C-alpha positions as CSV (number, residue, x, y, z in Angstrom):
1,M,-4.4,14.1,3.1
2,R,-2.9,10.9,3.0
3,R,-2.0,7.2,1.2
4,S,-5.1,7.0,-0.9
5,W,-3.1,8.7,-3.5
6,P,-0.2,5.9,-3.9
7,Q,-3.0,2.9,-2.9
8,R,-5.3,4.2,-5.8
9,L,-2.3,4.6,-7.9
10,L,-0.7,1.3,-7.4
11,I,-4.3,-0.6,-6.9
12,G,-6.3,1.6,-9.3
13,F,-3.6,3.2,-11.3
14,N,-1.5,-0.1,-10.9
15,V,-4.5,-2.3,-10.8
16,V,-4.3,-1.1,-14.4
17,L,-1.1,-1.9,-14.4
18,I,-1.0,-5.0,-12.6
19,V,-3.4,-5.8,-15.2
20,A,-0.8,-4.8,-18.3
21,C,1.5,-7.0,-17.3
22,L,-0.5,-9.7,-16.6
23,S,-2.8,-9.4,-19.6
24,G,1.0,-9.9,-21.5
25,A,2.0,-12.7,-19.4
26,G,-1.0,-14.9,-20.4
27,G,-2.4,-14.3,-17.3
28,L,-6.0,-12.8,-18.1
29,A,-8.2,-15.5,-17.3
30,Y,-6.2,-15.4,-13.4
31,L,-6.9,-12.1,-13.5
32,Y,-10.3,-11.9,-14.4
33,Q,-11.2,-14.7,-11.2
34,R,-9.3,-12.9,-8.7
35,F,-10.3,-9.0,-9.7
36,G,-13.9,-10.1,-9.7
37,D,-14.2,-10.7,-6.3
38,L,-13.3,-7.0,-5.5
39,P,-16.0,-5.0,-3.2
40,R,-18.1,-3.2,-5.0
41,I,-20.7,-0.2,-4.2
42,D,-23.9,-0.1,-6.2
43,F,-24.7,3.7,-6.4
44,G,-27.9,3.1,-8.2
45,D,-29.1,5.8,-10.9
46,G,-27.9,9.2,-11.2
47,V,-24.8,9.4,-9.1
48,L,-22.4,8.8,-11.4
49,E,-22.0,10.0,-14.4
50,K,-22.6,7.2,-17.1
51,P,-18.8,6.3,-18.6
52,P,-18.9,6.9,-22.2
53,E,-19.4,3.9,-24.7
54,D,-16.0,4.2,-26.6
55,P,-13.5,3.4,-23.9
56,G,-11.0,5.7,-25.5
57,E,-12.6,8.8,-24.2
58,P,-11.2,10.8,-21.1
59,Q,-13.2,9.3,-17.6
60,N,-12.7,11.0,-13.9
61,F,-11.7,8.4,-10.9
62,L,-12.7,9.8,-7.9
63,L,-10.6,8.3,-4.9
64,V,-11.1,8.6,-1.8
65,G,-8.8,7.5,1.3
66,S,-10.7,6.5,4.1
67,D,-9.2,7.6,7.9
68,D,-10.6,4.4,9.0
69,R,-7.8,3.1,11.6
70,A,-9.8,-0.6,12.4
71,N,-7.6,-3.0,10.6
72,L,-4.7,-1.0,11.6
73,D,-1.8,-2.9,13.7
74,D,-1.2,-0.1,15.8
75,P,-4.4,2.2,15.5
76,E,-3.8,4.7,18.5
77,A,-0.5,5.7,16.8
78,F,-3.0,7.4,14.1
79,G,-5.4,8.8,16.7
80,T,-7.9,6.6,18.3
81,A,-12.2,6.5,17.3
82,E,-12.8,8.6,20.3
83,E,-10.4,11.2,19.6
84,T,-11.4,11.8,15.8
85,G,-15.1,10.5,15.4
86,E,-16.3,9.0,12.4
87,S,-14.7,8.1,9.7
88,K,-14.4,11.1,7.2
89,S,-12.3,10.8,4.0
90,D,-8.8,12.3,4.5
91,T,-7.5,12.3,1.3
92,I,-10.0,13.3,-1.7
93,M,-8.6,13.2,-5.6
94,L,-10.0,13.1,-9.0
95,V,-7.9,11.3,-11.8
96,R,-8.9,12.3,-15.3
97,V,-7.8,9.5,-17.4
98,D,-7.3,9.7,-21.0
99,P,-6.8,6.5,-22.5
100,Q,-6.3,8.1,-26.5
101,E,-3.6,10.4,-25.2
102,E,-2.3,7.9,-22.9
103,T,-2.2,10.6,-20.2
104,A,-3.4,11.1,-16.8
105,A,-4.4,14.4,-14.5
106,M,-4.9,14.6,-11.0
107,L,-6.5,17.0,-8.8
108,S,-6.5,16.9,-4.9
109,F,-8.9,19.0,-2.5
110,P,-8.0,20.2,1.0
111,R,-9.6,18.1,3.4
112,D,-10.1,21.3,5.5
113,L,-11.5,22.9,2.4
114,E,-15.2,24.8,3.2
115,V,-17.9,23.8,0.8
116,E,-21.7,23.2,0.5
117,I,-22.5,19.4,1.7
118,A,-25.0,18.3,-0.7
119,G,-28.6,17.3,0.8
120,T,-28.2,19.3,3.8
121,G,-28.0,23.4,2.4
122,N,-25.0,24.1,5.1
123,T,-20.7,24.9,4.7
124,A,-18.5,22.7,6.0
125,R,-15.2,20.7,5.2
126,I,-15.6,19.0,2.7
127,N,-14.4,15.9,4.2
128,T,-17.3,15.6,6.1
129,A,-19.4,14.9,3.2
130,F,-18.1,11.3,4.2
131,T,-18.8,11.3,7.6
132,A,-21.6,8.8,7.4
133,G,-19.4,6.3,5.6
134,G,-20.2,3.2,3.1
135,R,-22.5,4.1,0.5
136,E,-24.2,6.5,1.9
137,G,-20.8,8.7,2.8
138,A,-19.5,8.1,-0.6
139,R,-22.6,8.7,-2.3
140,R,-22.6,12.7,-0.6
141,L,-19.0,13.4,-0.9
142,I,-19.8,12.3,-5.2
143,D,-23.0,14.4,-4.8
144,T,-20.5,17.6,-3.2
145,I,-18.0,16.8,-6.1
146,K,-20.4,17.8,-8.6
147,L,-22.7,20.2,-6.5
148,N,-19.4,22.8,-5.9
149,F,-17.1,22.1,-9.1
150,N,-19.4,21.0,-11.8
151,I,-17.0,18.3,-12.6
152,P,-18.4,14.7,-13.6
153,V,-17.7,11.4,-11.8
154,H,-17.5,8.7,-13.6
155,H,-15.6,6.1,-11.1
156,Y,-15.4,5.6,-7.2
157,A,-12.7,4.1,-5.5
158,E,-11.7,4.1,-2.0
159,V,-9.3,2.2,0.9
160,D,-8.2,2.6,4.4
161,F,-5.0,3.1,5.7
162,K,-4.2,-0.4,6.0
163,G,-4.8,-1.1,2.3
164,F,-2.0,1.7,2.0
165,Q,0.8,0.0,4.3
166,R,0.4,-3.1,2.0
167,V,0.8,-1.6,-0.8
168,V,4.0,0.1,-0.2
169,D,5.3,-3.2,1.5
170,A,3.9,-5.3,-1.2
171,V,6.1,-3.5,-4.0
172,G,9.3,-3.4,-1.9
173,G,9.2,-0.2,0.0
174,I,9.4,3.4,-1.8
175,K,12.3,5.4,-2.1
176,V,11.8,9.5,-1.2
177,Y,14.4,12.3,-1.2
178,V,15.0,13.6,2.4
179,P,17.7,16.4,2.8
180,N,17.8,16.9,6.2
181,P,16.1,14.4,9.5
182,V,12.4,14.8,9.7
183,R,9.5,14.0,12.2
184,D,6.1,14.8,13.0
185,Y,6.0,16.5,16.5
186,G,3.8,19.1,17.5
187,C,1.3,20.3,20.2
188,E,-2.4,19.7,20.1
189,G,-5.0,20.6,23.5
190,G,-1.5,20.8,25.2
191,D,-0.6,17.3,24.2
192,C,2.9,17.2,22.4
193,R,4.3,14.6,21.0
194,N,5.1,12.5,18.0
195,W,1.6,12.0,16.1
196,T,2.3,9.5,13.5
197,G,5.7,8.0,14.7
198,L,7.4,9.7,11.8
199,D,11.3,10.0,12.8
200,I,13.8,9.8,9.8
201,Q,17.0,10.4,11.2
202,Q,18.6,9.1,7.7
203,T,19.6,11.6,4.7
204,G,19.8,11.1,1.5
205,C,17.7,8.8,-0.6
206,V,15.8,6.7,2.1
207,E,13.4,3.7,1.2
208,L,9.9,4.0,3.1
209,D,8.2,0.8,4.5
210,G,4.6,0.8,4.8
211,E,4.5,2.0,8.2
212,Q,7.3,5.1,7.6
213,A,5.0,6.0,4.2
214,L,1.9,6.4,6.1
215,G,3.3,8.6,8.4
216,Y,5.2,10.8,5.6
217,V,1.8,11.6,3.7
218,R,-0.2,11.7,6.9
219,S,2.2,14.0,9.0
220,R,0.1,17.3,9.8
221,H,2.9,18.3,12.2
222,F,6.2,17.6,9.8
223,Q,9.1,19.1,11.2
224,E,12.6,19.2,9.6
225,Y,15.6,19.3,11.2
226,R,17.8,22.8,9.5
227,E,20.8,25.1,10.5
228,G,20.6,23.4,14.5
229,R,16.8,22.9,14.9
230,W,13.6,22.2,14.3
231,R,11.5,23.8,11.9
232,S,8.0,23.5,11.6
233,D,6.3,23.1,7.8
234,P,4.0,26.8,7.9
235,T,2.0,24.9,5.6
236,G,0.4,22.5,7.4
237,D,-2.0,20.3,5.5
238,L,-1.6,21.8,2.4
239,G,2.0,21.1,3.1
240,R,1.0,17.2,2.7
241,T,-0.3,18.0,-0.9
242,Q,2.8,18.2,-1.9
243,R,4.5,15.4,-0.1
244,Q,1.8,13.5,-1.4
245,Q,1.9,14.1,-5.0
246,D,5.6,13.6,-5.0
247,F,5.2,10.0,-3.5
248,V,2.4,9.3,-6.1
249,R,4.8,10.3,-9.1
250,R,7.5,7.9,-7.0
251,A,5.0,5.3,-6.6
252,L,4.5,5.3,-10.2
253,H,8.0,5.0,-11.2
254,K,8.6,2.1,-9.4
255,A,5.6,0.3,-10.5
256,L,6.5,0.9,-14.0
257,S,10.7,0.0,-13.7
258,E,9.7,-2.8,-11.3
259,D,9.7,-6.1,-12.8
260,L,5.4,-6.8,-12.5
261,L,5.3,-9.8,-14.0
262,N,7.1,-11.8,-10.9
263,P,4.3,-14.0,-9.7
264,V,5.0,-13.3,-5.7
265,R,4.7,-9.7,-6.4
266,L,1.9,-9.8,-8.2
267,N,0.0,-11.5,-5.9
268,R,0.8,-9.6,-3.4
269,L,-0.4,-6.6,-4.8
270,V,-3.5,-8.7,-6.2
271,D,-4.3,-9.6,-2.9
272,V,-4.0,-6.0,-1.4
273,A,-6.3,-4.9,-4.0
274,I,-9.1,-7.5,-2.9
275,D,-8.8,-6.6,0.7
276,T,-8.2,-3.0,1.1
277,V,-9.9,-1.6,-2.3
278,V,-13.8,-1.0,-2.8
279,V,-14.7,0.3,-6.2
280,D,-18.0,1.4,-7.8
281,R,-20.0,-1.6,-9.4
282,G,-19.7,-0.1,-12.9
283,L,-16.2,-0.1,-12.8
284,G,-15.3,-3.6,-14.8
285,V,-12.7,-6.0,-15.0
286,D,-12.9,-5.4,-18.8
287,D,-12.2,-1.5,-18.4
288,I,-9.3,-2.0,-16.3
289,V,-8.0,-4.6,-18.6
290,D,-8.6,-2.0,-21.2
291,L,-6.7,0.4,-19.5
292,G,-4.0,-1.3,-18.7
293,E,-3.6,-2.2,-22.6
294,R,-3.4,1.5,-23.2
295,F,-1.5,2.3,-20.6
296,R,1.1,0.0,-20.6
297,D,4.1,2.4,-21.3
298,L,2.5,5.4,-19.1
299,S,5.4,7.5,-17.6
300,P,5.5,9.8,-15.0
301,G,6.2,12.8,-16.7
302,R,2.7,12.2,-18.4
303,L,0.6,12.2,-14.9
304,Q,0.1,15.8,-14.7
305,Q,-0.9,17.0,-11.0
306,Y,-2.6,20.1,-9.9
307,T,-3.6,21.3,-6.4
308,L,-5.9,24.4,-4.9
309,N,-3.3,25.3,-2.6
310,Q,-2.4,28.6,-4.2
311,Y,-6.1,29.3,-4.3
312,V,-7.1,29.1,-0.7
313,E,-6.9,30.9,2.7
314,N,-7.1,30.6,6.5
315,K,-10.5,31.2,7.6
316,T,-12.6,31.2,10.9
317,T,-16.8,30.3,11.0
318,A,-18.8,31.8,13.1
319,A,-18.9,28.3,15.3
320,G,-15.0,29.1,15.4
321,A,-13.9,26.3,13.2
322,A,-10.5,26.8,11.4
323,V,-11.2,26.4,7.6
324,L,-10.0,27.1,4.0
325,A,-11.7,29.2,1.9
326,L,-11.6,28.6,-1.7
327,Q,-10.7,31.8,-3.8
328,D,-12.4,31.2,-7.2
329,G,-10.8,33.3,-10.4
330,P,-9.9,32.0,-13.9
331,E,-6.8,30.1,-13.2
332,V,-9.3,27.6,-10.7
333,Q,-11.7,27.5,-13.5
334,A,-9.2,26.7,-16.3
335,M,-7.9,23.8,-13.6
336,F,-11.6,22.4,-13.2
337,D,-12.1,22.4,-16.8
338,V,-9.6,20.3,-17.5
339,F,-11.6,17.9,-15.5
340,R,-14.8,19.0,-16.8
341,G,-13.4,18.0,-20.5
342,E,-13.5,21.8,-21.7
343,P,-11.0,22.5,-24.5
344,A,-8.4,24.6,-23.1
345,D,-8.8,28.1,-23.7
346,S,-5.3,29.5,-24.9
347,D,-5.5,33.2,-23.8
348,R,-5.8,31.4,-19.8
349,P,-2.6,32.4,-18.4
350,V,-1.0,29.0,-17.2
351,S,-1.0,28.7,-12.6
352,P,1.7,28.4,-10.4
353,S,0.0,25.3,-9.3
354,S,-0.3,23.4,-12.6
355,V,4.2,23.4,-12.5
356,T,6.0,20.4,-11.3
357,I,9.6,22.0,-10.2
358,Q,13.1,21.2,-8.8
359,V,15.7,23.0,-7.8
360,L,19.2,22.4,-8.1
361,N,22.4,24.6,-6.4
362,G,24.1,25.7,-9.3
363,S,25.8,28.7,-7.7
364,G,27.7,26.6,-4.5
365,R,25.9,29.1,-2.3
366,P,24.6,27.5,0.8
367,N,21.2,26.2,1.3
368,E,20.4,28.3,-2.1
369,A,18.3,25.1,-3.5
370,R,16.3,24.8,-0.1
371,T,15.3,28.4,-0.1
372,T,14.7,28.8,-3.3
373,T,12.5,25.7,-3.2
374,D,10.5,27.1,-0.2
375,S,9.9,30.7,-2.2
376,L,8.7,28.9,-5.3
377,S,6.4,26.5,-2.8
378,T,5.1,29.8,-1.0
379,E,4.0,31.3,-4.3
380,G,2.0,28.2,-5.2
381,F,4.2,25.9,-7.6
382,Q,4.4,22.2,-6.8
383,T,8.1,21.3,-5.5
384,Q,10.2,18.4,-5.5
385,P,12.8,18.3,-3.4
386,P,15.9,20.5,-3.7
387,G,18.9,19.2,-4.9
388,N,23.1,20.3,-5.9
389,D,23.9,20.8,-9.4
390,T,27.7,18.9,-10.0
391,S,29.3,22.1,-11.8
392,D,29.6,26.0,-11.0
393,T,26.8,27.3,-13.0
394,A,27.3,31.4,-13.9
395,T,24.1,31.7,-15.7
396,T,20.4,30.8,-14.5
397,T,18.9,28.0,-16.6
398,I,15.3,26.7,-16.8
399,L,15.6,23.1,-18.1
400,Y,11.4,22.1,-19.0
401,A,10.2,18.7,-20.2
402,S,8.9,18.9,-24.1
403,G,5.3,20.6,-24.7
404,Q,6.0,22.5,-21.2
405,E,8.0,25.8,-22.3
406,A,5.1,27.8,-21.2
407,K,5.6,26.7,-17.7
408,A,9.4,27.5,-18.4
409,N,8.2,30.9,-19.3
410,L,6.1,31.5,-16.3
411,V,9.0,30.0,-13.9
412,S,11.4,33.0,-15.3
413,R,9.1,35.3,-14.5
414,Y,9.3,35.0,-10.6
415,L,13.1,35.1,-10.7
416,E,15.7,37.5,-9.7
417,A,18.5,36.4,-12.7
418,E,19.6,38.2,-15.6
419,N,18.4,36.9,-18.8
420,P,17.9,32.6,-17.4
421,V,18.3,30.0,-20.4
422,L,15.1,28.1,-21.1
423,R,16.5,24.9,-22.6
424,E,14.0,21.7,-23.6
425,S,14.9,18.4,-22.0
426,S,13.7,15.2,-22.9
427,S,14.9,13.4,-20.5
428,L,12.8,14.8,-17.5
429,E,10.1,12.7,-15.6
430,A,9.6,13.8,-12.4
431,A,9.2,17.5,-12.9
432,D,8.3,19.6,-15.7
433,V,10.7,22.6,-14.8
434,V,13.9,21.5,-13.1
435,L,15.5,25.2,-12.2
436,V,19.4,25.2,-11.7
437,T,20.4,28.7,-10.1
438,G,23.1,30.6,-11.0
439,E,25.7,32.9,-10.2
440,D,23.5,35.6,-11.6
441,F,20.4,34.7,-9.2
442,T,19.5,36.6,-6.4
443,G,16.2,35.3,-5.5
444,I,12.2,34.5,-6.1
445,R,9.8,37.6,-6.7
446,N,6.9,37.8,-4.9
447,E,5.2,38.8,-7.9
448,P,5.8,37.8,-11.6
449,R,7.0,40.5,-13.8
450,A,4.6,40.7,-16.6
451,A,4.8,38.3,-19.9
452,D,6.4,40.7,-22.2
453,A,8.7,42.3,-19.6
454,T,10.7,39.0,-18.8
455,T,13.8,38.5,-21.0
456,T,15.2,34.9,-21.3
457,T,17.6,33.2,-23.6
458,T,15.9,29.6,-25.6
459,D,19.1,27.6,-25.9
460,D,18.2,25.2,-28.8
461,S,21.9,23.9,-28.8
462,T,24.8,26.2,-28.6
463,T,24.4,28.7,-26.2
464,T,27.2,28.6,-22.9
465,T,25.2,28.6,-19.9
466,S,28.4,27.4,-17.5
467,A,32.5,27.6,-16.9
468,P,33.4,28.4,-20.8
469,E,35.7,25.0,-20.6
470,L,32.4,22.5,-20.8
471,S,31.0,22.1,-24.0
472,D,26.8,22.1,-24.1
473,D,26.6,18.6,-24.3
474,E,28.5,18.4,-20.8
475,L,26.7,20.9,-19.5
476,L,23.4,19.1,-20.4
477,E,24.6,15.6,-18.8
478,R,25.9,17.2,-15.5
479,F,22.2,19.1,-15.1
480,L,20.8,15.8,-15.3
481,S,23.6,13.8,-13.5
482,G,22.8,16.2,-10.5
483,M,18.9,15.5,-11.2
484,A,19.0,12.0,-11.2
485,K,21.3,12.1,-7.6
486,N,18.6,13.8,-5.8
487,Q,15.4,12.5,-7.5
488,C,16.4,9.8,-5.8
489,Q,14.8,7.4,-8.3
490,N,12.6,4.1,-7.2
């Protein structure tokens, strides 16, 4: 998948954010004038769900990233039209916005997911529903989402490659944490090369411009230089999902923390929106203004992310095509129910794919944070870049954001560690859970322990989890310091 996420975040969540800033600055008339020029698609009746009359009620936005290369300065870097065929939906994401609760949830669909394509009676990759492009391609994709997942779509937004590049550049770049050199190198049909131009040798916090960011989120041959050699990401397209979701969080954080009242930056973002974003005719400026007012104080921690990565398996069709088959079950339906507006079932278990986790190496053992992150990713968790804690931790500790104790308990069931300590923290933003490995940590289980077989300690204020000379407050400060260093805040 690709960059429609940051683009749609900054121009459809950040159209929202820009609107909030402009309205607060007395620039609402200007906003109405400019955003009235957004390109729009008229789907007619019966395609999009009628939005609720109360603007405070939840709504679903279908955000689509077209792989149209026409406007790129160097389109061949991402494959020519002759090589790639007609434009397809390179990123497909549902965003459910709940203005009253001031929360949002995102669900991404792998582009190679096999589904029934609406109106054809045939099964194919979901991204082929968009092949016709324009109004008909968008309509078929919306109908395909409704047909296969029974999820209503209230609004639609679409952006191309060039729009993503311009958004990243307009906000001054986005920082990501790169623990090791990375590149996009692989072979297809005997052609071995760097496909997107992604080649980052610098490590640590690296600020990506638009071109670099596009390569980072689009890379399908992602490689990392570790332990003396280049190692390919074995998860392929599914691995892109986690990089992209991490990028979205970072883009949102920057949008909220930067001075968006700066008129130069605002004008750049508005120009990008008008030039590169297409929305449905029913999404009016009034709707965006209302959302902007409600989400003025939105924090990244209130943006819940879901993927289907853990619930798909590789499949080869009778025609020899490689696709992903969805393995349905109660955890998958629980995710879909979030976007259907169904009430949460308290008996349904928390799924790894609903947990965003960062691992910090608190034991000092070489590469422990990296290998643990890889293992958690394999089990379906949404992983943040790993890092090092700043102390020698005796007991493995799980920090969790407010209201996320169930997710912390799930993580504890996957740990090979004696009595890990669970501790609530109000300071977590980029992850639901932070795992700090201790001297007692020995690895990640392939299957979680039964819920009633896990022994943990809930730390309210006094439990010692590290060297005895450190107080509880000092430990928490060090944990959070290590997190801040490795989250690479924008």
